[in-house]
C-alpha positions as CSV (number, residue, x, y, z in Angstrom):
1,M,1.7,162.1,165.4
2,A,3.0,157.8,165.6
3,L,3.7,156.2,168.8
4,E,7.7,155.6,168.2
5,E,10.8,153.9,170.6
6,G,12.1,156.2,172.6
7,K,9.9,159.1,172.2
8,K,7.2,159.5,175.3
9,A,4.1,157.6,174.9
10,P,0.9,158.5,174.4
11,M,-1.0,159.6,178.1
12,F,-4.1,158.3,178.3
13,T,-7.0,157.7,181.0
14,L,-9.8,155.0,181.2
15,P,-12.6,153.1,183.0
16,S,-10.9,150.0,184.2
17,S,-12.6,146.5,185.7
18,E,-11.5,147.3,189.1
19,G,-13.7,149.8,189.4
20,G,-12.7,153.4,187.9
21,R,-10.3,154.6,186.0
22,W,-7.3,153.9,185.5
23,A,-4.5,156.1,184.1
24,L,-1.0,156.5,182.7
25,K,0.4,159.0,184.5
26,D,-0.4,157.4,187.5
27,Q,1.5,154.8,186.6
28,A,5.3,156.6,186.5
29,G,8.1,155.4,187.9
30,K,6.9,152.0,187.2
31,Y,7.8,150.1,184.0
32,V,3.7,149.4,182.7
33,V,2.8,146.8,179.6
34,V,0.1,147.9,177.6
35,Y,-1.9,145.4,175.6
36,F,-4.0,145.8,173.1
37,Y,-6.7,143.0,172.5
38,P,-9.7,142.2,170.1
39,R,-12.2,141.0,172.2
40,D,-12.5,139.1,175.7
41,N,-13.3,135.2,175.8
42,T,-11.9,134.4,172.6
43,P,-9.7,131.6,172.0
44,G,-6.4,134.2,171.0
45,C,-6.8,136.6,173.3
46,T,-7.6,134.2,176.5
47,T,-4.2,132.7,176.3
48,E,-2.5,136.1,176.1
49,A,-4.7,136.8,179.3
50,V,-3.3,133.8,181.2
51,D,0.1,133.8,180.0
52,F,0.3,137.5,181.6
53,R,-1.4,136.3,184.4
54,D,1.4,133.6,185.1
55,A,3.9,135.7,184.9
56,A,2.8,137.7,186.9
57,D,5.5,137.1,189.5
58,A,8.6,137.6,186.9
59,L,6.7,140.8,185.9
60,A,6.6,142.0,189.0
61,D,10.1,141.2,189.7
62,A,10.4,143.9,186.7
63,G,9.0,146.3,187.9
64,A,6.4,146.2,185.4
65,V,2.3,146.5,186.2
66,V,0.1,144.7,183.1
67,V,-3.1,146.2,181.7
68,G,-5.2,144.9,178.9
69,I,-7.1,147.3,176.5
70,S,-9.8,146.6,174.4
71,K,-13.0,148.1,173.0
72,D,-15.6,145.6,174.9
73,S,-17.5,147.2,178.0
74,L,-16.9,146.7,181.3
75,T,-18.9,144.5,182.1
76,S,-17.6,141.6,179.7
77,H,-14.2,142.6,180.4
78,A,-15.5,142.0,184.2
79,K,-17.5,138.6,183.4
80,F,-13.9,137.6,181.2
81,R,-11.6,138.4,184.7
82,D,-13.4,136.8,186.3
83,K,-13.8,133.2,184.8
84,H,-9.2,133.1,184.4
85,D,-8.5,134.5,187.7
86,L,-6.8,137.3,185.8
87,N,-4.6,139.4,188.0
88,F,-4.7,143.3,186.0
89,P,-7.4,145.4,184.9
90,L,-8.8,145.2,181.9
91,L,-9.6,148.6,180.9
92,T,-12.1,150.0,177.5
93,D,-11.6,151.9,174.7
94,E,-15.5,151.7,173.4
95,K,-14.7,154.9,170.9
96,G,-11.1,153.9,170.1
97,A,-9.1,156.7,171.0
98,V,-6.5,155.0,172.3
99,L,-5.4,152.3,170.4
100,A,-5.9,154.4,167.5
101,K,-2.7,156.3,169.4
102,Y,-0.9,153.6,170.0
103,G,-1.3,151.6,166.4
104,A,-3.8,149.1,167.9
105,W,-6.1,150.0,165.2
106,G,-6.1,150.3,161.8
107,E,-6.6,148.0,158.1
108,K,-6.7,144.0,158.8
109,K,-7.2,141.2,156.2
110,M,-9.0,137.7,157.0
111,Y,-10.2,135.5,154.4
112,G,-9.1,137.4,151.8
113,K,-11.1,140.6,152.9
114,T,-9.7,143.5,154.2
115,F,-11.5,145.5,157.3
116,E,-10.8,147.9,160.0
117,G,-10.2,146.2,163.4
118,L,-7.8,146.1,166.5
119,I,-4.3,145.0,165.9
120,R,-3.2,142.9,168.3
121,T,-0.4,144.8,170.1
122,T,2.0,145.6,172.8
123,V,3.5,148.6,174.5
124,V,6.2,148.6,177.0
125,I,6.7,151.7,178.5
126,A,9.8,152.4,181.0
127,P,9.1,154.3,184.4
128,D,10.0,157.7,182.5
129,Q,6.7,157.3,180.7
130,K,9.3,156.6,176.9
131,V,8.2,154.1,174.7
132,V,10.8,151.0,175.2
133,K,9.6,148.8,172.5
134,I,6.4,148.2,170.1
135,F,5.5,145.2,169.3
136,P,3.0,145.1,166.6
137,K,1.1,142.6,165.2
138,V,1.8,140.7,168.1
139,R,1.5,136.7,168.1
140,V,0.6,135.2,171.2
141,K,2.2,132.2,171.5
142,G,6.1,132.9,173.3
143,H,4.6,136.4,173.4
144,V,5.1,137.5,177.5
145,A,8.6,135.2,177.2
146,K,9.9,138.4,174.7
147,V,7.8,141.1,176.8
148,L,10.0,140.3,179.8
149,E,13.3,140.2,178.0
150,T,12.7,143.2,176.9
151,L,12.0,144.4,180.3
152,D,15.2,142.9,181.6
153,A,17.4,143.9,179.3
154,H,15.8,147.5,179.3
155,R,16.5,147.6,183.0
156,A,20.4,146.0,182.3
157,G,20.5,149.2,180.4
């Protein structure tokens, strides 16, 4: 089943950089911004994480929580979080099951080569846990502003 706007988001529970496990079902009643990113401490991923960090107040005002997901280990996530003072959990999907459900794993091309990898993707989920918006193949610059616009438009009805 492909991820679709307007349909229920696939439920998941993953290990969190904050300790324990983080479950989407526990976020009912809030907007959830799930962003999938390739690797901790790489330039684009750092920029994206810092942009989400810096937008914390605006995201909270929109009733949204943010969570980042990659295949990196919890140890790597903790170092990345601490180095950049991130204020949201980073989840580990080492087997890639959630990445696949959310369309964030697939064929990529770089320098003329084709390979399987994580596709930078963001999914905005409404308080009723339906998918509001899917941002596939995200370009980092200006992305968080687009997420905030989506939240504002959805809340306005």
